[in-house]
C-alpha positions as CSV (number, residue, x, y, z in Angstrom):
1,M,5.0,262.6,185.0
2,A,3.4,263.5,188.1
3,N,5.9,261.7,190.0
4,F,8.8,264.0,188.0
5,L,6.9,267.0,188.8
6,K,6.9,266.2,192.3
7,V,10.4,265.6,192.5
8,M,11.5,268.6,190.6
9,L,8.8,270.9,192.9
10,F,10.2,269.6,196.1
11,S,13.5,270.1,194.8
12,A,12.9,273.7,194.3
13,I,11.5,274.3,197.4
14,T,14.0,272.7,199.1
15,I,16.8,274.8,197.4
16,G,14.8,278.2,198.1
17,L,14.5,277.2,201.3
18,F,18.6,276.8,201.3
19,A,18.7,280.0,199.9
20,G,16.9,281.8,202.3
21,Y,18.6,280.6,204.9
22,S,22.1,281.0,203.3
23,N,20.8,284.8,202.9
24,F,19.1,285.4,206.1
25,G,19.6,282.8,208.4
26,I,23.4,282.7,208.6
27,P,25.0,286.4,210.2
28,Q,27.1,287.8,207.1
29,I,30.2,288.6,207.3
30,K,30.6,292.1,205.7
31,P,34.3,293.0,205.0
32,A,34.3,296.9,205.5
33,P,38.0,299.2,205.5
34,P,39.6,299.9,208.3
35,P,38.1,302.3,210.6
36,Q,39.7,305.8,209.6
37,P,41.7,308.1,212.5
38,E,39.7,311.2,213.4
39,V,40.7,313.8,210.9
40,L,42.3,316.3,212.7
41,D,42.3,319.7,211.7
42,L,44.7,321.6,213.9
43,S,45.5,325.0,212.5
44,S,42.9,326.6,215.4
45,M,43.1,323.8,217.8
46,T,43.9,325.4,221.6
47,M,45.9,323.4,223.7
48,D,42.5,322.4,225.9
49,Q,41.5,320.2,222.9
50,Y,44.7,318.8,221.9
51,I,44.9,317.7,225.1
52,A,41.1,316.2,224.8
53,L,42.2,314.6,221.6
54,G,44.9,312.8,223.2
55,E,42.7,311.9,226.1
56,R,40.3,310.2,223.3
57,I,43.0,308.8,221.1
58,Y,44.1,307.1,224.5
59,N,41.0,305.4,225.2
60,G,40.1,305.1,221.9
61,Q,42.7,304.4,219.0
62,G,45.5,304.2,220.6
63,T,43.9,300.4,223.1
64,C,46.1,301.7,225.7
65,T,43.4,301.0,228.2
66,L,43.0,297.6,227.0
67,C,46.4,297.0,229.0
68,H,46.9,299.9,231.4
69,N,44.3,299.3,233.5
70,E,43.5,298.2,237.1
71,L,44.3,294.4,235.9
72,G,47.9,295.0,236.7
73,R,49.1,294.0,233.5
74,A,51.2,296.9,232.5
75,P,51.7,300.0,235.0
76,M,49.5,302.2,235.7
77,L,49.9,305.9,233.9
78,D,48.7,308.4,236.2
79,T,51.8,307.8,238.5
80,M,54.5,308.5,235.6
81,V,55.6,312.1,237.3
82,A,56.3,310.7,240.5
83,A,57.9,307.5,239.4
84,L,60.4,309.5,235.7
85,S,62.8,310.1,238.2
86,S,63.9,306.7,239.5
87,R,63.2,305.4,235.7
88,L,65.5,307.6,234.5
89,E,68.3,306.5,237.0
90,D,67.5,302.9,236.9
91,P,70.7,300.7,236.1
92,G,68.3,299.1,233.3
93,Y,67.4,302.2,231.2
94,Q,68.4,302.2,227.9
95,G,67.1,305.1,226.7
96,Q,68.1,308.6,225.8
97,A,65.6,310.5,227.4
98,N,66.5,313.3,229.7
99,D,62.8,314.8,231.4
100,L,59.1,313.7,231.1
101,E,58.2,314.3,227.1
102,S,60.9,312.5,226.0
103,Y,60.4,309.7,228.2
104,L,56.7,309.8,227.4
105,R,57.6,309.9,223.4
106,E,60.7,307.1,224.0
107,S,58.4,305.0,225.9
108,M,55.5,304.7,223.1
109,L,58.0,304.6,220.0
110,E,60.6,302.2,221.5
111,P,58.4,300.5,224.6
112,S,61.9,298.6,225.6
113,A,64.3,301.3,226.0
114,F,62.9,300.9,229.9
115,V,60.5,298.1,231.2
116,V,59.0,298.4,234.7
117,G,59.9,295.7,236.6
118,G,57.6,292.4,236.5
119,F,56.1,293.6,233.0
120,G,58.6,292.4,230.6
121,K,57.8,290.0,228.1
122,A,58.3,286.1,229.9
123,G,61.7,284.9,229.8
124,T,63.3,288.4,228.8
125,N,64.1,289.8,232.3
126,D,62.3,292.5,232.2
127,T,64.8,293.5,229.1
128,E,62.0,293.6,226.5
129,S,58.3,295.5,226.4
130,P,55.5,293.2,225.4
131,M,54.2,296.8,224.3
132,P,54.2,297.2,220.6
133,S,55.1,300.7,219.1
134,V,52.6,303.3,218.7
135,T,53.3,303.8,215.3
136,S,52.6,300.1,214.3
137,G,50.1,297.8,213.3
138,S,46.8,298.5,214.1
139,I,47.6,301.4,216.2
140,G,49.1,303.5,213.6
141,L,49.4,306.7,215.7
142,G,51.5,309.7,213.9
143,E,53.3,312.8,215.3
144,A,50.5,314.4,215.8
145,E,48.3,312.1,217.5
146,T,51.7,310.9,219.6
147,N,52.4,314.3,221.2
148,A,48.6,314.9,221.7
149,V,48.4,311.5,223.7
150,I,51.9,312.9,224.9
151,A,50.0,316.2,226.0
152,Y,47.6,314.3,227.8
153,L,49.3,312.1,229.8
154,Q,51.4,314.9,231.3
155,D,48.0,316.7,232.0
156,W,46.4,313.7,233.6
157,G,50.0,313.5,235.7
158,G,49.8,317.1,237.3
159,A,53.1,318.3,234.9
160,D,53.2,321.5,232.8
161,V,52.1,320.2,228.9
162,T,55.4,321.0,227.1
163,V,54.7,319.4,223.8
164,E,53.5,321.4,220.5
165,I,50.5,321.0,218.8
166,A,52.5,319.6,215.8
167,A,50.5,319.6,212.4
168,P,50.3,315.8,210.3
169,A,52.9,315.4,208.0
170,E,52.5,315.9,204.6
171,E,53.5,312.5,202.2
172,E,54.0,313.3,198.9
173,P,51.2,311.1,196.9
174,S,52.4,307.5,195.2
175,E,52.1,307.4,192.0
176,E,49.1,305.2,192.3
177,T,47.9,308.0,194.4
178,A,48.8,310.9,191.7
179,S,47.3,308.7,188.6
180,S,44.1,307.7,190.2
181,G,43.3,311.4,191.6
182,G,42.8,309.5,195.1
183,T,44.0,307.5,197.6
184,P,44.9,304.1,196.3
185,E,42.9,301.0,197.6
186,R,44.1,298.5,200.5
187,T,45.2,295.5,199.1
188,G,44.7,293.2,201.5
189,Y,47.2,290.5,203.1
190,D,48.9,287.9,201.8
191,S,49.3,285.5,204.7
192,A,47.8,284.7,208.2
193,E,51.3,285.5,209.7
194,E,51.3,289.6,207.7
195,I,47.8,290.1,209.6
196,V,49.2,288.9,213.1
197,A,52.1,291.4,212.3
198,A,50.1,294.1,211.2
199,L,47.2,293.9,213.6
200,S,49.9,293.6,216.5
201,C,48.7,290.3,217.7
202,G,51.6,289.1,219.8
203,A,51.8,292.4,221.6
204,C,49.0,290.1,224.0
205,H,48.9,286.6,222.5
206,K,51.4,283.9,222.1
207,I,50.9,283.2,218.4
208,A,53.1,283.0,215.2
209,D,56.9,283.7,216.7
210,Q,55.2,286.1,218.9
211,Q,55.3,285.3,222.7
212,G,52.8,288.1,224.2
213,M,51.4,287.0,227.6
214,L,48.2,289.2,228.2
215,G,46.0,287.2,226.7
216,P,45.4,283.5,226.4
217,D,47.8,281.4,224.1
218,L,46.7,280.9,221.0
219,T,49.7,278.5,219.7
220,T,47.8,275.3,220.7
221,I,44.1,277.4,220.7
222,G,43.3,274.8,217.4
223,A,43.3,272.0,219.8
224,S,40.7,272.9,222.1
225,K,38.4,275.1,219.3
226,D,36.5,275.1,216.4
227,R,35.9,277.6,213.2
228,E,32.8,278.6,215.2
229,Y,34.2,279.8,218.0
230,L,37.8,281.6,217.0
231,R,35.9,283.4,213.8
232,R,33.2,284.6,216.6
233,A,36.6,285.3,219.1
234,L,37.4,287.4,216.6
235,L,34.3,289.0,216.0
236,D,32.9,290.0,218.8
237,P,35.5,289.1,221.5
238,N,33.2,289.7,224.2
239,A,30.8,286.8,223.4
240,D,33.1,284.3,225.0
241,V,35.9,285.3,227.1
242,A,38.4,282.8,228.3
243,E,38.2,282.1,232.1
244,G,40.9,284.4,234.0
245,Y,40.7,287.4,231.5
246,M,38.2,290.5,231.4
247,K,35.5,291.7,228.8
248,G,37.4,294.5,227.4
249,M,40.8,293.7,226.9
250,M,40.6,293.0,223.3
251,P,40.0,295.2,220.1
252,P,36.2,294.5,218.4
253,T,37.1,296.3,215.6
254,Y,38.9,293.2,213.5
255,G,35.3,292.0,211.3
256,D,36.0,295.6,210.6
257,Q,39.8,295.8,209.8
258,L,39.4,292.4,207.5
259,S,37.9,291.2,204.5
260,A,36.4,287.8,204.7
261,N,38.5,286.0,203.2
262,E,41.2,287.4,205.8
263,L,39.3,286.7,208.6
264,E,39.1,283.4,207.4
265,M,42.8,282.8,206.4
266,L,43.7,283.9,210.4
267,V,41.0,281.4,211.5
268,D,42.5,278.7,209.5
269,Y,46.0,279.6,210.4
270,M,44.4,279.2,214.3
271,L,42.7,275.6,213.8
272,G,46.4,274.5,212.2
273,S,47.8,275.0,216.1
274,G,47.8,272.5,218.0
């Protein structure tokens, strides 16, 4: 009987220690809703405030500086005004723009309309841009945000600001929203491929059927990295930076944008590569 009690006591202590370690010793992945875009009150906004809004979006939600920086992975945008005429007259230009405002908007919404020499996707002879549309994926800019960035870029380049302060488009509430009296909850992603597309991972990485070239090749990452490394790379991308790359290139927000299950789904997908 004494031995039985000792075994039971030992088991209880072991289970208690394991539970304590699980709850407090292992970093917890806490899913959270995606970061919300800045709430815009454009009714009384001045153009200077609108330009300042564009600068915040350029450096934040738009993730523009991840590529348009001194590392040379995308063209610098402070020279856009001076380069406009030559780009519109370039034989490779496939767009419809006729002035700075329309060219900037086209470049943001249809980046492949013109690709600056040397900055296209590999193997496309500079006919396809690695940049996603700013309306897609985790960027998801609306008309008001897009116009604000255009205003900022015009002002930054020393040109006249020609955009108007556009109010956000009003959307008809869906049946789900109307019946619940609020915003419908995000239903989540059903596959890793859907996550890759939604977060525009292929804009920087080779992954799935995407051919991004700004970040490390992920098509065989599972052959050299383990689960812990891949999970940390998603949650804290500056913790271990691949050789040849610099800190700050990858958004640190995926831990907030993905649930724990979605995060593991993406990790599993990358572990199966290679």
